[in-house]
C-alpha positions in Angstrom: -33.0 2.1 -10.4 -30.5 4.2 -12.4 -28.9 7.3 -10.9 -31.2 9.9 -12.6 -34.4 8.1 -11.4 -32.9 7.6 -8.0 -32.1 11.4 -7.6 -35.5 12.3 -9.0 -37.4 10.1 -6.6 -35.4 11.4 -3.6 -36.0 15.0 -4.6 -39.8 14.5 -5.0 -40.0 12.9 -1.6 -37.9 15.6 0.0 -39.9 18.4 -1.8 -43.2 17.1 -0.3 -41.7 16.8 3.2 -40.0 20.2 3.3 -42.8 22.2 1.7 -45.7 20.9 3.8 -43.9 20.4 7.1 -44.1 24.1 8.1 -47.8 24.1 7.5 -48.2 20.9 9.5 -46.2 22.5 12.4 -48.3 25.7 12.3 -51.5 23.7 12.3 -50.4 21.7 15.3 -49.8 25.0 17.1 -53.0 26.7 15.9 -55.5 24.1 14.9 -58.3 26.6 14.5 -56.4 28.7 11.9 -56.0 27.9 8.2 -52.2 27.7 7.6 -52.5 27.8 3.9 -54.2 31.2 4.1 -51.0 32.8 5.4 -48.8 34.4 2.7 -45.9 34.6 5.2 -46.1 30.8 5.7 -46.2 30.2 2.0 -43.1 32.4 1.6 -41.4 30.5 4.4 -42.2 27.2 2.9 -40.7 28.4 -0.4 -37.6 29.5 1.3 -37.3 26.2 3.1 -37.7 24.4 -0.2 -34.9 26.3 -1.8 -32.5 26.2 1.1 -33.1 22.5 1.8 -32.4 21.4 -1.8 -29.3 23.5 -2.0 -27.9 22.1 1.3 -29.0 18.6 0.5 -27.0 18.8 -2.8 -24.0 20.2 -1.0 -24.0 17.5 1.7 -24.6 14.8 -1.0 -27.9 13.5 0.3 -28.9 12.5 -3.2 -25.6 10.7 -4.0 -25.5 8.4 -1.0 -26.3 4.7 -1.1 -29.0 4.6 1.6 -29.2 0.8 1.7 -26.0 1.0 3.8 -27.0 4.1 5.8 -25.2 4.7 9.1 -24.3 7.5 11.5 -22.4 9.4 8.8 -25.4 9.6 6.6 -27.6 10.7 9.6 -25.1 13.5 10.4 -25.4 14.7 6.8 -29.2 14.8 7.1 -28.9 16.7 10.5 -26.6 19.3 9.0 -28.7 19.9 5.9 -32.0 20.1 7.9 -30.6 22.3 10.7 -28.8 24.8 8.4 -31.9 25.1 6.2 -34.2 25.9 9.1 -31.6 28.4 10.5 -31.5 30.1 7.1 -35.3 30.4 6.9 -35.3 31.8 10.5 -32.9 34.5 9.4 -35.0 35.3 6.3 -38.1 35.6 8.5 -36.3 38.0 10.9 -35.0 40.2 8.1 -38.3 40.4 6.2 -40.7 40.7 9.1 -38.6 41.3 12.2 -40.1 38.2 13.7 -39.4 34.5 13.7 -42.0 31.7 14.0 -39.7 29.9 16.4 -42.1 27.2 17.6 -43.4 26.4 14.1 -39.8 26.2 12.8 -38.8 24.0 15.7 -41.6 21.5 14.9 -40.7 21.8 11.2 -37.1 20.9 12.1 -38.2 17.8 14.0 -40.6 16.7 11.2 -37.8 17.1 8.7 -35.4 14.9 10.7 -38.1 12.3 11.4 -39.5 12.1 7.8 -36.4 12.7 5.7 -34.2 10.4 8.0 -37.0 7.8 8.1 -37.5 7.8 4.4 -33.7 7.1 3.9 -33.3 4.5 6.7 -36.4 2.7 5.5 -34.4 1.7 2.4 -31.9 0.0 4.6 -34.5 -1.6 6.8 -36.3 -3.0 3.7 -33.0 -4.4 2.4 -32.1 -6.0 5.8 -35.6 -7.6 5.9 -35.0 -9.1 2.4 -31.6 -10.4 3.4 -32.8 -11.9 6.6 -35.3 -13.9 4.6 -32.8 -15.4 2.2 -32.2 -19.1 2.4 -28.4 -18.6 2.2 -26.6 -20.5 5.0 -24.8 -18.1 7.3 -22.1 -19.4 9.5 -22.3 -18.2 13.1 -19.2 -16.1 13.5 -17.2 -15.0 16.6 -15.3 -11.7 16.2 -12.2 -11.4 18.4 -11.8 -7.7 19.2 -14.6 -5.2 19.7 -12.6 -2.1 18.9 -12.8 0.0 15.7 -11.6 -2.8 13.4 -13.8 -5.5 14.9 -17.0 -3.3 14.8 -16.2 -2.3 11.2 -15.9 -6.0 10.3 -19.2 -6.8 12.1 -20.9 -4.0 10.3 -19.6 -5.1 6.9 -20.7 -8.7 7.5 -24.2 -7.6 8.5 -24.5 -5.5 5.4 -22.9 -7.9 3.0 -24.3 -11.4 3.4 -22.4 -12.8 0.4 -19.5 -13.8 2.6 -21.8 -16.3 4.3 -20.8 -15.2 7.8 -23.2 -13.9 10.5 -21.5 -12.2 13.5 -23.3 -13.4 16.6 -20.8 -12.5 19.4 -17.7 -10.5 20.2 -14.9 -11.2 22.7 -12.6 -8.4 24.0 -10.2 -8.0 26.9 -11.5 -4.6 27.7 -13.6 -5.1 30.8 -15.6 -1.9 30.1 -17.0 -3.4 26.9 -17.9 -6.8 28.2 -21.6 -7.3 28.5 -22.4 -4.5 26.1 -23.9 -4.8 22.6 -22.6 -3.4 19.4 -24.9 -3.5 16.4 -27.0 -5.9 18.4 -24.0 -8.2 19.0 -23.1 -9.0 22.6 -19.5 -8.7 23.9 -19.5 -12.1 25.7 -16.2 -12.0 27.5 -12.4 -11.9 27.3 -10.2 -13.8 24.9 -9.1 -16.3 27.5 -12.7 -17.6 27.4 -12.8 -18.2 23.7 -13.2 -22.0 24.0 -16.2 -21.7 26.3 -17.8 -18.9 24.2 -17.3 -21.0 21.0 -19.1 -23.9 22.6 -21.9 -22.0 24.2 -22.8 -20.0 21.1 -22.4 -22.8 18.5 -19.7 -20.8 16.7 -18.7 -22.1 13.2 -16.2 -19.4 12.2 -13.7 -17.0 14.0 -12.3 -13.7 12.8 -9.4 -12.1 14.7 -9.8 -8.4 14.2 -7.1 -6.7 16.3 -4.6 -5.4 13.6 -2.5 -3.4 16.1 -1.7 -6.4 18.3 2.0 -7.3 18.5 3.0 -10.4 16.6 3.8 -12.4 19.7 0.5 -11.7 21.4 -1.3 -12.2 18.1 0.3 -15.6 17.6 -0.7 -16.7 21.1 -4.3 -15.5 20.5 -4.6 -17.2 17.1 -3.2 -20.5 18.5 -5.9 -20.2 21.2 -8.6 -19.8 18.5 -7.2 -22.6 16.4 -7.2 -24.9 19.4 -11.0 -24.7 19.4 -11.0 -26.6 16.1 -13.0 -23.8 14.4 -11.7 -22.2 11.2 -9.9 -19.0 12.1 -9.3 -16.0 9.8 -7.8 -12.6 10.5 -7.7 -9.1 9.1 -4.5 -7.6 7.6 -1.7 -6.2 9.8 -1.9 -2.5 10.7 1.1 -1.5 8.4 -0.7 -2.8 5.3 -3.9 -1.1 6.3 -2.2 2.3 6.9 -0.3 2.1 3.6 -3.5 1.4 1.7 -2.4 -2.0 0.4 -5.5 -3.6 1.8 -8.7 -2.7 3.7 -9.5 -3.6 7.2 -12.4 -5.7 5.9 -10.2 -7.9 3.7 -10.6 -11.0 5.7 -7.9 -13.6 5.0 -6.7 -17.0 6.2 -4.1 -17.0 9.0 -0.6 -17.7 7.6 1.5 -20.4 9.2 4.3 -17.8 9.8 2.0 -15.7 11.9 1.9 -18.5 14.5 5.7 -18.0 15.1 4.9 -14.8 16.9 8.1 -13.1 15.8 8.0 -9.3 15.9 9.1 -7.2 13.0 12.8 -6.7 12.5 13.8 -3.1 13.2 16.8 -2.3 11.0 19.6 0.3 11.5 18.5 2.1 8.3 21.3 4.7 8.4 24.1 2.0 8.7 22.6 -0.1 5.9 22.1 3.0 3.6 25.8 3.8 4.1 26.7 0.4 2.8 24.2 0.0 0.0 22.9 3.3 -1.3 24.5 4.3 -4.6 26.7 1.2 -4.5 27.0 -1.8 -6.8 25.7 -5.0 -5.1 26.0 -8.5 -6.3 23.7 -11.3 -5.1 24.5 -14.9 -6.0 21.6 -17.4 -6.0 19.4 -14.4 -6.7 16.6 -16.5 -8.1 16.4 -18.7 -4.9 14.1 -18.2 -1.9 16.6 -16.3 0.2 18.5 -14.7 -2.6 15.4 -13.2 -4.2 14.2 -11.8 -0.9 17.6 -10.2 -0.2 17.2 -8.5 -3.6 13.8 -7.2 -2.7 15.1 -5.8 0.5 18.2 -4.3 -1.1 16.3 -2.2 -3.7 14.7 -0.3 -0.9 18.1 1.3 -0.2 18.6 2.6 -3.8 21.8 0.9 -5.0 23.3 2.2 -8.2 23.5 -1.3 -9.6 22.0 -4.6 -8.5 23.5 -7.7 -10.1 21.2 -10.7 -10.1 23.5 -13.8 -10.5 22.2 -17.3 -10.8 22.5 -20.4 -13.1 18.7 -20.9 -13.4 17.5 -18.9 -16.4 13.8 -19.0 -15.4 14.3 -18.0 -11.8 16.6 -15.1 -12.7 14.1 -13.9 -15.4 11.2 -14.0 -12.8 13.1 -12.0 -10.1 14.4 -9.5 -12.8 10.8 -8.9 -14.1 9.4 -8.5 -10.6 12.1 -6.0 -9.5 11.7 -3.9 -12.6 8.3 -2.9 -11.4 9.6 -1.7 -8.0 13.1 -0.2 -8.5 14.0 3.4 -8.3 14.8 4.9 -11.7 18.4 5.5 -10.5 18.9 1.8 -9.9 20.2 -0.4 -12.7 19.2 -4.1 -12.7 21.6 -6.5 -14.4 20.6 -10.2 -14.7 23.6 -12.5 -15.0 23.3 -16.1 -15.9 26.3 -17.9 -14.4 27.3 -20.8 -12.3 29.4 -20.3 -9.2 31.2 -23.5 -10.0 32.7 -21.7 -13.1 35.7 -20.1 -11.5 36.8 -18.1 -14.6 33.3 -16.7 -15.0 33.2 -15.6 -11.4 36.5 -13.7 -11.8 35.2 -12.2 -15.0 32.0 -10.9 -13.4 33.8 -9.4 -10.5 36.3 -7.7 -12.7 33.7 -6.3 -15.1 31.2 -4.9 -12.5 33.5 -4.2 -9.5 30.8 -4.7 -6.9 31.1 -3.0 -3.5 29.1 -5.7 -1.6 28.5 -9.4 -2.4 25.8 -11.5 -0.8 26.6 -15.1 -1.5 23.3 -17.1 -1.3 23.9 -19.7 -4.0 24.0 -23.2 -2.5 22.6 -26.7 -2.5 20.7 -27.0 0.7 18.5 -30.2 0.6 20.0 -32.5 3.2 18.8 -36.0 2.0 19.5 -35.2 -1.7 23.1 -34.1 -0.8 23.6 -37.4 1.1 23.0 -39.1 -2.2 25.0 -36.6 -4.2 27.9 -35.6 -2.0 30.2 -34.4 -4.8 27.6 -32.1 -6.1 27.3 -30.5 -2.6 31.1 -30.2 -2.6 31.3 -28.6 -6.0 28.5 -26.1 -5.4 28.8 -25.3 -1.6 32.6 -25.5 -1.2 34.2 -24.9 -4.6 31.4 -22.5 -5.6 31.9 -20.4 -2.4 35.7 -20.4 -2.9 35.4 -19.2 -6.4 33.1 -16.4 -5.6 35.1 -15.4 -2.4 38.5 -15.5 -4.2 37.1 -13.4 -7.1 35.7 -10.9 -4.6 39.1 -10.7 -2.9 40.8 -10.2 -6.2 38.4 -7.4 -7.2 38.7 -5.5 -3.9 35.1 -6.0 -2.9 34.5 -4.1 0.4 32.1 -6.6 2.0 31.3 -10.2 1.4 28.4 -11.9 3.3 28.0 -15.7 3.0 24.6 -17.1 3.8 25.1 -20.1 6.0 22.9 -22.5 8.0 22.4 -24.0 11.5 23.1 -27.3 9.9 26.8 -26.3 9.8 26.9 -26.9 13.6 28.1 -30.4 14.6 26.8 -31.7 11.2 26.2 -35.4 10.7 25.4 -34.8 7.0 27.2 -33.7 3.9 25.2 -30.5 3.3 25.9 -29.2 6.8 29.6 -30.2 6.6 30.0 -28.5 3.2 28.5 -25.3 4.6 30.9 -25.4 7.6 33.8 -25.9 5.2 32.6 -22.9 3.2 32.5 -20.9 6.5 36.1 -21.8 7.1 37.1 -20.7 3.6 35.5 -17.3 4.2 37.0 -17.0 7.7 40.5 -17.7 6.4 40.2 -15.2 3.7 39.1 -12.6 6.2 42.5 -12.9 8.0 44.6 -11.7 5.0 42.1 -9.8 2.8 41.1 -6.2 2.7 37.5 -7.5 2.0 35.4 -7.9 5.1 34.4 -11.6 4.9 31.6 -12.8 7.2 29.1 -15.7 7.4 25.5 -15.4 8.7 24.1 -18.6 10.2 20.3 -19.2 10.7 17.8 -22.1 10.7 14.9 -23.1 8.5 13.0 -20.5 6.5 9.2 -20.9 6.2 8.0 -21.2 2.7 11.4 -21.5 1.0 11.9 -24.1 -1.7 12.5 -27.5 -0.3 11.1 -26.6 3.2 8.4 -28.6 4.8 5.6 -26.0 4.4 5.1 -26.4 0.6 5.4 -30.2 1.0 2.7 -30.2 3.7 0.4 -28.0 1.7 0.7 -30.3 -1.3 -0.1 -33.3 0.9 -3.1 -31.6 2.4 -4.4 -30.6 -1.1 -4.1 -34.2 -2.1 -6.2 -35.3 0.9 -3.3 -36.4 3.1 -1.7 -37.8 5.0 1.1 -35.5 6.0 4.4 -37.3 6.5 6.6 -36.3 9.4 9.9 -38.1 9.9 9.9 -38.3 13.7 7.4 -37.1 16.4 10.3 -35.6 18.4 11.9 -33.7 15.6 12.3 -29.9 16.1 13.6 -27.1 14.0 14.2 -23.4 14.2 12.1 -21.3 11.9 11.9 -17.7 10.7 10.2 -16.0 7.8 12.0 -15.3 4.5 11.7 -11.4 4.9 13.0 -11.6 8.5 16.0 -13.8 7.6 16.9 -11.6 4.6 16.7 -8.3 6.6 18.9 -9.7 9.3 21.4 -11.0 6.7 21.7 -7.4 5.3 21.9 -5.9 8.8 24.6 -8.4 9.8 26.6 -7.5 6.7 26.6 -3.8 7.8 28.1 -4.8 11.2 31.0 -6.8 9.7 34.5 -6.3 10.7 35.8 -9.4 9.1 35.9 -13.1 10.1 32.7 -13.2 12.2 30.1 -15.9 12.1 26.9 -14.0 12.8 24.1 -16.1 14.4 20.5 -15.0 14.0 18.2 -15.3 17.0 15.7 -17.9 15.8 13.5 -17.9 18.9 12.3 -21.2 20.3 12.5 -24.4 18.3 9.2 -25.7 16.9 8.2 -29.3 16.8 7.5 -30.4 13.2 4.5 -32.3 14.2 3.0 -29.2 15.8 3.6 -27.3 12.6 1.8 -30.0 10.6 -1.2 -29.9 13.0 -1.4 -26.1 12.8 -1.3 -26.2 9.0 -4.1 -28.7 8.9 -6.3 -26.5 11.0 -5.4 -23.4 9.0 -6.4 -25.2 5.9 -9.9 -25.8 7.3 -9.5 -29.5 8.2 -9.4 -31.6 11.3 -6.3 -33.6 12.1 -8.3 -36.9 11.7 -9.5 -35.8 8.2 -5.9 -35.5 6.9 -3.9 -37.6 9.2 -0.2 -37.6 10.1 2.2 -40.5 9.4 5.7 -40.9 10.8 8.1 -42.1 8.1 11.3 -42.3 10.0 14.4 -40.1 9.8 16.0 -39.6 6.4 19.7 -39.9 5.7 21.8 -37.2 7.3 18.9 -35.7 9.4 19.2 -34.7 13.1 16.4 -34.7 15.6 17.4 -31.3 16.9 19.2 -28.4 15.2 21.7 -26.1 16.9 22.8 -22.6 16.0 25.9 -22.7 18.2 28.1 -25.2 19.8 27.8 -25.4 23.6 31.0 -23.2 24.0 29.7 -20.7 21.4 26.5 -19.8 23.3 26.6 -16.3 24.7 24.0 -13.9 26.0 25.5 -10.8 24.6 24.1 -9.6 21.2 25.6 -7.0 18.8 22.2 -6.1 17.4 18.6 -7.1 18.3 18.3 -10.8 17.1 22.0 -10.9 16.0 24.7 -12.7 18.0 28.3 -13.2 17.0 30.6 -16.2 17.7 34.1 -16.2 16.2 35.3 -19.7 15.6 38.9 -20.4 14.7 38.7 -22.5 11.5 41.1 -25.1 10.2 44.2 -23.6 8.7 44.2 -22.4 5.2 46.9 -24.9 4.3 44.9 -27.8 5.6 41.8 -26.6 3.7 43.7 -26.2 0.5 45.2 -29.7 0.9 41.7 -31.1 1.3 40.4 -29.1 -1.7 43.1 -30.9 -3.8 42.3 -34.4 -2.5 38.4 -34.2 -2.3 37.8 -34.5 -6.1 39.7 -37.8 -6.1 37.7 -39.3 -3.3 34.7 -41.6 -3.4 31.4 -40.6 -2.0 31.7 -42.3 1.3 35.2 -41.1 1.9 34.1 -37.5 1.1 31.3 -37.8 3.7 33.7 -39.1 6.3 36.4 -36.4 5.7 34.0 -33.5 5.6 31.9 -34.5 8.6 35.1 -35.2 10.6 36.6 -31.8 9.7 33.4 -29.9 10.6 33.0 -31.6 14.0 36.6 -31.2 15.2 36.2 -30.1 18.8 39.8 -28.8 19.1 39.1 -26.4 16.2 35.6 -25.0 16.8 34.8 -25.5 20.5 37.8 -25.1 22.7 39.1 -22.0 20.9 35.7 -20.4 20.8 35.2 -16.9 22.2 32.3 -14.5 22.1 33.0 -11.1 20.6 31.0 -7.9 20.4 31.1 -5.2 17.7 
């Protein structure tokens, strides 16, 4: 039915109800009298007719979709009916000095009953049709019986196309337990999810508590996933409040949500002072970490943001993305260059004179670098030296090198080259006006070369997932969190520090694989997990600090600082001259030996605070 026909039908129905209701009310009060013989009643009916249609149009009764009628629509009907009766009562008093109070009272009740009933019958008719459809509806448990959970339940009841039928709530509010909302029982608390799933033959779970803290949300979602039932969630409260998504936009649980890491709160004033209106250079700007650092930086309104990388496509993509987000006062400058090209790095620094440099360009894949140690040396060591020396010569105010937990007691080339790069930066900090620092953190979920994209591809192919060792653990954080903390650490720099990000508790890789299988809607037995054995250069356990470096004091939430005394600059320069002439095995031995020297990094370690 089109809009015109719909409005016409509703107006005809309302006209019959409002015109004849006062006659019916008068007849119920005075059954022996003929109500249609009264000119006063006829005038009153006409007044009701006019006032009702005016108010009905004002409150939008003819524009509402009554198939989805709820309390808001009933309130509109109540207002239109009540105010129209009050208006007629005033007219009666002004014209005759008397009000047919009882007749108007009955008329008011008839209007509510008949007009409200005519509207709600549309919804009842629709619900009856939907209930008779042959579409399979999965029995759904909604976790959270608050405003978000009840809204989700209502939408699922009204929109059967999602194939989900809410049959039970769980909520930790004891006052709600045992009650019913939309005919759906609140069966118990969240710690009883497993029993409730079993007792109610649940086939689907929706977590609908957007205001829950990330740690508590992670615990709750792991509890739901442990039931073996597919679990989805609604968006976080920040995205709902900013209008990015609706509370009813049900989505799959992301693996990073299971980490339970709370949002990083930045010292905005300190970072603004460092970045706003300044020229900022990011190397490796097309990579996972580099690109996210760029996304975070543009929030602070730099005058220029230099996107440097040697991959043409990756720089093109991040440049095009940021152009849709930047402030008009920020200039984006994509630069295709290789950090191994020393002359080019000096040229870039001299031309653009950046105030801050974030050095994220690096080779980071451990097994690949074991097979290609000289490439790791050229990119991670010489590349870092080129960029750092150029920054020093150009008078850059702050230089932040992105490092890794693999630089701690490294048994592999990649970690050793990163520790060597840290030493280069630390030595420069001793004699340069530039504040050189390194920021060390663990694995980043979803970054290129990380296990998550690999596991997803293996699941999509039907499995199995390959895990190197059942005992293997790693530290994880999300890409945005890591990038924000890198920027924050840079604002805290005095020069020479190795900042260490709080990575929380280490995660077993096999647990990560099992969670990802469940999040993908499969059982562990369907996909399978195979143990392939440790690869060249891998460690069972990663560390963020040596034993002597560990300290409880932090300089900012989730940021610690350990200041290691590196090898001397002369020793490093001597090695830089010799390394290109070495063979692969000799390079490995020299680098790993240097990075693990206890008399350099452990015994002389001291914790410092900013």
